[in-house]
N, C-alpha and C positions, 0 to 999 in steps of 0.2 A: 810660565806654564799654567798657573791658576787662572790668569786672565783669559787664556785661550779656552780652557775648560768651561769657564763661566760664560764666555761668548757662545760656545756651542750649546750650552744648556738653554741660553736665551733663544737660540735658533731651533730648539726642540730636539737636540741630539745629545745623547749621553755618551761621553767618552772618558776613558781613563788615560793616564799619562803614557801608558805603554801601547795603546791601540793606534793603528795607522789611520790616516785620514784619506778620504777620497779627493779627487781633483776638485770637485764642486765645493767640498768643505773648505779646502785650502783657499779657494778663490773667495768664498764668503768671509772667511776670517780676515783675509787681506783687505777686503773692501771695508769691513767694520773698523779695522785699524788704520785705514787710509794709507795702505802700503801697496807698492807694486810688487808682484811676484811672478817669477818664471818657473813653471813646473817642469822638472826634469826627472825622468824615470831611470831606474837602475840600468835598464838595457838600452837607453837612448844612444849611448856611445857605440853600441854594437850594430845600429842600423846603418846600412851602407849609404853614404851620401850620394846625391844625384850627380854632383859635379866632381870630377876627379882632377887632381893636379899631376897628370902624367907628363913627363918630359917629352918634348916634341919628337926626339929621335926614337922614342919607344912606340910611337903610334903607327898603326898600319890600317889600310883601307878594309872596311867590312861591308857585307851586303846590306842593302836597305831592307827594313822590316815594314811590311805592308799589311794593312787590314782592309778587308772588303766590307763596305757598309751600304745601306740603302733601304728602300721600302720593301716590305714583304711582297713576294711574287714578282719582283723586278729582275730576278735572275742571278742573285748573288751566288747561290750554290752551284748553279749551272756554269757560271763564269769560272769559279774555282776549279770545278771538274774539268772544264775545257782547257784551262791553263795546265792542269796536271797532265792531261793526256798528250798535249803537244809540246810541253816545255820541260818536263822533268827528265832527269837523266835516264838513259835507256835501260840501265840495269834494274830499275824498279820493277818488281814482279807485277805483270799485268797492268801496269800504269796506275795502280791503286796504292795510295799511301797508307801507312799504318795510322791508326787513330791516335796520334800523339798531339794533335792540336796545332800542328804547323807543318809546312813542307817548303822545299826550295825548288825554284825554277831557273833554268839556264837561258840566257839570251846574249848572243854575241860574245860568248866566253865569260860572261859575268853572271853572278848568282843574285837572285832576289828571294828573300824569305817572306812567305805568306803565312799569316796567322789564320788558321782554320777554326776560329772560335766565333761565338755570337758577337757581332761587330762592336756593340757598345761596351762589352766586357773589357775589351783591350784598352779602353780608356778609363772607365770608371774605377775599377778596383785598384789599379796601380796609381792612378792620379791621387786617390785618397791617401796613399802612402808616400806621396811626393816624388814618384818616379814616372818615367815615360817609357812605354812599351813600344809604341808604333812610331815609325818615322814618317810614313806617308799613308793617307787614307784614299782608297779608291772608292768613289761614290758611284754606285750603279743606279742608273735611271732608265726606265723602259721608254723606248722611243714612241710607243703607242699610248703611253699613260701619263708621262710627264712628272713634274714635281708633286709629291704627295706628302702627307703629314710626317711619315717616318723619314722621308728624304730631308725635310727641314730639320728634324730632330738630329739626324746624322750630321748635318752641316754644323749644328750647334755644338755637338760633341767634339767634332774635329777642331773647331775654332777654339773651344775652351781649352783643349789640350795643346793648342798652338802647333797643329800638324797641317802641312800643306795638303791640298786636295787635288787629285787627278780624277776627272770625270770619265766614266765609261757609259756612253749612251748605247744601251743594249737593245736587242730585238729589232735591229734595222732591217732585217729580212722580212718583217711582217708587212702585209699590204697597207695597213693604216699607220705605218710608222711615220713620224714627223719630227726628225731630229732638230730641225731649225726652231720649231715651237719649243722644244725642250731647252734649247740654248737660251731662248728668250726668257723662259721661266727661271732658269738658273741665274741669268743676269739680274733678274728682279730680286733674287736672294743674295745678290752681292758677289756671285761667281761669274766674272766676266771672261768669256772664252778668249783664248789667244787669237783665234781667227777673227774676232770682233774687236781686236785692239787691246784685249785684257791680258792677264797673266796666267789664267787657268788653262792647263793642258786638257784637251778633250779628245778622246778616241771614240770613233763610231764603230761599234762591234756587233757581231752576232755570236753569242756564246754557243748557241745551239748549232750553228753552221761552222763554228771555228774561224769566223771571218775577222780579219784585222787584229788578231790577238798580238801579233808581233808589234803592231803600232802602239798598242797599249803598254807593252813591256818597255818599248823604246822610250815612251813618254815618262814612265816611272823612273827609268834610269836618268833621263834628262833632268827631272826635278831633283833627283838625288845629287847629281853632280853640280847643278846650278845653285841650289838653295840650301843644301845641307853639308855639313862637314862630318862625314860618316867614317870616323877613324877611332880606333880603340887600341889599348895596350894589351897584347896577347900574352905578355911575359910576366903575369902576376896571378895571384889567386883569383879564381873565377867568381863572378857574381852576375845575377840577372833574375828576372821575374819568373815565377812559376806560372805557366800559362794553362796547365791542365794537370789533373791528378786523378788517380783511381785506385781501387783495390783489385788487383788481378788474382784470380783464384790460384793460378799456377805459379805466379812470380811474386806475389805479395804487393806491398805498396809501390806504385809506379808514378813518377812525376815527370812532366815535360818542362824543361827550363830553357829559356831563350838566353843564350850567353851574351851579356852586354860588354863584359870586360874580362880579361884574363883567359886562361885555358883550364878547363876541368878535365881531370884524368881519373882513371880507375884507381881506387885506393884512397882518394881524397876524403877528408872529413867534411861534412856539409850540414848546414842548418837552414831551415826555412820556416819562419813562424815558430810554432811549438813542436815541429817535427825535426828530427836529426838522424844522422846515420853515417855510414861509410859507403862510398860508391862501390857497389859490387860489379855493376856492368853498365855500359853506355850503349845506346842504340841511336842511329841516325833516323831521319824521317822515312827512309826506305825499309826500316826494320833490320838493317845490317849492324852487326856488332862492331863497335869502334873502340879505340883506346883513349881518345881525347876529343874535345870539341872546342872551337875557337869563337871569337866574337862574331855575332850575327847569325850563329848557327843554332837551330833548335835541337835539343838532345833529350832522349828519354833516359831517365836515371832510375836504377834499381838500387835499393839499399836503405831507404828511409824506414824509420820505425813505424810510421803511419803516413797516409797520404797528406802532404802539406796543403794548406788552403791555396787555391788559385788566387793569384794576385800578390802573394807574399814574395819578398825578395829572398832568393836563395843565395847562399854565400859559402864559399869554401873557407874553412878556418884551420888553425894549426894542427889540431888533433881531435879525436873523438871526445875526450874529456871536456874540452872547451865547447864543442858542439852541443853536448848534453847539457852543460851548464846554461848556455844561452837559451836552449829550447825550454828548459825548466823555468827560467826567469820569464820568458815570454808567455809560457803557458799560464803561469801564476798571474801575470798581468792581464791576460785575456779573461781569465776566470773572474778577476776583480771587476773588470769592465762589464762582463756579462751580468754579474750580481748587481752592480750599480744600475745597469740598464733595466734589469728586472724590478729593482726597487723603485725606479722612476715610473714603472708601469707603462712603458712605451710612450712616454711624453705626457701622461696624465697624473695629476697629483693624487696622493693616497686618499685625502679627504674627498676629493671629487669622485674617485673610483668607488669608495665606500658608499657615497651618496647615491651613485647611479646603480650600484649593485642592490642597495636597499629597495630601490624603486623598480628593480628588474631591468634596468637600462642597459647594462653591459653584458653581452654574452660572448663567450669565446668559442671560435671554431678551432678545435685542437687538431693539429696536423703533424704527421710524421712524413718527412720528405726523403726519398731515396732516389739517387740519380746515377747515371753511368759515369760521369766525371764530376770532379769537384766544382769546376767552372759552371756547369749547368745548375748544380744545386745552389750555388751562391747567386746566380742570376735569378733563379726562381724565388729565393728568399727576398732578394732585393725588390723584385716586381710585386710580390705579395705585401711587402712592407709599405708600398705606395697606396694600398687600399686603406683609406682612413674613414672611420665613421664613429659617431659618438655612442652608438648603441651596440654595434657588433664589431668584432675584430678577429683577425687571423692570429692564432697563437701557435707558432712553430715550436713543438715540444722536443723535436729531435730531427737531425739531418744526418745523412750518411751517404757513402759511395758504395755501390754494389747492389746485389740482388736483395729483394724484399725478404726478410727473415721472420721466423716465428717470434723473435724478440721484438721486432717492430710491431707485430700484431698485438702482442701482449701489452706493449707500452701504449698503443692507441686505445686498446680496450680499457686499460686502467684509467684513462683520462676521458673516456667517452669520445674519442676522436676518430679520425680516419687516416688512411695511409695513401700518399700520393707517390706514384712511381713515374720517373721520367727516363725513357729509353731503357728501363729495366722491367723484369717481370717476376712474379712469384712462382715458385714451384707448385705443383698440384697439391702437395702436402701442406704448404703454407696457405694456399687458398682454402683448404678444408678447415684449417685452424681459424682462419678469418670468418668463415661462415658460421662455425660453432660459436665464436665469440661475438658475432653480430657486428664485425668491423668491416666497413666499406673500403675497398681498394679501388682507386681510380688510376688509370694508366694513360700517359700522354707522350706525344712525340714533338709537340709544338708548344712553346712556352705561352704564347698569347692565348691559345685555346685553354690551357690550364688555368691561367689567371681569370679568364672570362667565366669558366665554370665555377671556380671557387667564389668569385664575386656573386654569382647567382645563388650559390649555397648560402652565402651571407644574407642575401636578399630574403631568402626563405626563412631566415631566423628572425627577421624584423617583425615587430608587432604591427598589426594592421593600423591603417590610418583611419581616424574617425572623420567622416565627411557628412556635411549637412546637405540634404536635398530638399528644396522647396517643392512640394508636390501639389499645392493648391491654394486657393484664396476664397474666403467665405465672408459674406456681408450679413450683418445682423439687421433683420427687418421687423422683428417683433419680440417682445419679452413676455414670458409666462412664469408667474410665481407658483411653485408647487410645494405644498407642505411636505416636510421630511426630506425633500430633495434639494430645494433651492431654486435658482433662476434657470429656466430653460430658454435658450435663445432660438427663436425661429429664424432660420437662415436660408440664404440662397448661395449655392456653390457657383461663384462667378468664373472660376477657372480651375482646371485640374481636377483634384479629387480630395476628399476628406475621409479619414479613416478613424475608427475607434482606437483609442490609445495613442493617436498621433500627437506630436507636440505642436503647440500653437503659440504665436506671438500676437498679442492683442494691440491693435493700433487705434487711437482715437484722434481724429483730425490730423493724421500723419505722424503722430507721436506714439512711440511704443510705451504702453503703460504696464504691461504684465506679460509673464510667460508661464504657461501651464500645459496640461494635457487634456485630451478629450476623454472624459470619464464615461459618457454614454452618447450614443448616436442613434436617432430614431427617424423612421419614415412613417408619418402618421402615427400609429400606436405600436408599430413593430420595431424591435431592436434590429439594427443592421450593422454589418461590418464596415461598409463604405458607401459613400454617395458621390456621384460624379457630376461634372459641370452641367449646369442648366437645371438641376433638380433642387427642390426645397428639402430641408431636413430640420430636425430639432437637435440641439447640441447642449449637453450638460458638461460644464467644465469642472475640473478637479480643484476644489477649494477656492473658487473665485466666482462671486455673484454680482459684483459691482459693474454691471454691463449697461450700455445704452444703445438705443437704436442708432444705426449708422456706424457702429464699431466694425472694424475689419479684422478677421482672423487670418494670419499668414500661417499656413499649415506646412510643417516640415518634418522630416524623419532624419534620424542620425543613423548612419550605416557604417559598418566596418569594411574597409576595402583593403585587400592584400596589396602590399607594395610590390612594384615590379622593377625598381631600381634603387640603388643606394643613394641616388640624388634626391629622392622624394623625402620631403620633410614629414616628421611625425605629427605635426599639428593638425588641427581641423581645417577643412576647407568648406566652402559653401557652394553647392551646385544648384543650378536651376534647371 
């Protein structure tokens, strides 16, 4: 123990024998002692494994789980709505699903589960926890637009998650639609269509007209049968990812869970992340109350003590006491991780942070984020986290699900921050509080618009860039010694302009010999502010008299230019 404490002191950390160590500190000690170490947390045993050893006879077929992905404006939402209207069970009121983050469609007597979430969320959050949410990705590509940057990004996400892709070439009803060109572009990205001898299923659809949707569903089921073993054990305690959560004013914390394994029932004790509870009620995607849900089914759960984070693994445990214990353990671990992350300063060393703060380099844009569902909030935090700059950064001081409240305004006011709302609005009373406190509230419905405007706000916080502009050139043609003043150079402005107080570089036979400023500028005997090209003038330099005929003055000005992008460097540039 003394050796470890001594090592930590050498690393700049003071610890007593009873204090706990962070993961980073453990790794550093192991490296110093030339030992290998595996870090295991107290609640690691309680995280559901990704692979289960269920007996063959316990397995039953389950519906495939599908996520819609693709470029913005290529019709992802329209396609989801079209499938809802044509394929959901008839008992659904008005053909509109409840906002639970998922729904099911019927085709030839079989069900398909669609995740109604921002496409990439279905992969990123759960992949980070070692689980897999989606079985199949449907890549929507507009027939009139083709493969775009977000299309390529979607392909990368699906491949990284090892998920098969079914392509939906959408908008085939448009006059300028060219599905064959789209297939060629997809082939370039490594997605060889089946009709071209490849293995990728492609459906040509019009979501707006409801055309060929059955063909798309058929191809989804074909991939599910040919490439995937979609079976699970329904006769065990339920587990599966939380795909959405929110705080409902009338019903309290509400979470949508996609059952991967087992059967969840009313009365079960459940835990997800640091949230726990007893299942008070279950609702299916149609909003109908049910008593249980089986593998492959999305279910809305009431009974958590707070909305669990989207992406966490929900799990039924033996009793409420066990659920509470696990939630407390995980909550403590999350707090430790958050404190460690805060101490690391978002990836910047404390010394560097102090240095930049001393020079006015780092400025925080403090933000309170409120959203309609937990998944949206996490997606926003993730996107804002991608904005990296050495001088400014986003500091998310609080996140939450539900309407913007007076507490949110007070928190933002205390930190000189702003409040961002996504698909939520403040009441008139809360708006008044914000106005009195001078807190700005920004409301959004599209994540990329939110991130663009926050990025522009950060740009506005950047210090201006100093740029050098060469404004003229002057040639020395005569020299005059003046008592009490020094040497006045009789000059010709050969290009541009020369101004009083402008900076000049003095060149002699092509070599720069000095840099100073114009102390006085004359035309004949008159003091003037500037002289333009083709005119003679007299120039007195500040503190420099060692001039010769033939010397050349390069006249320049230093200007401060506001930056328009986070990509612009803070250093000086020279403009001509």
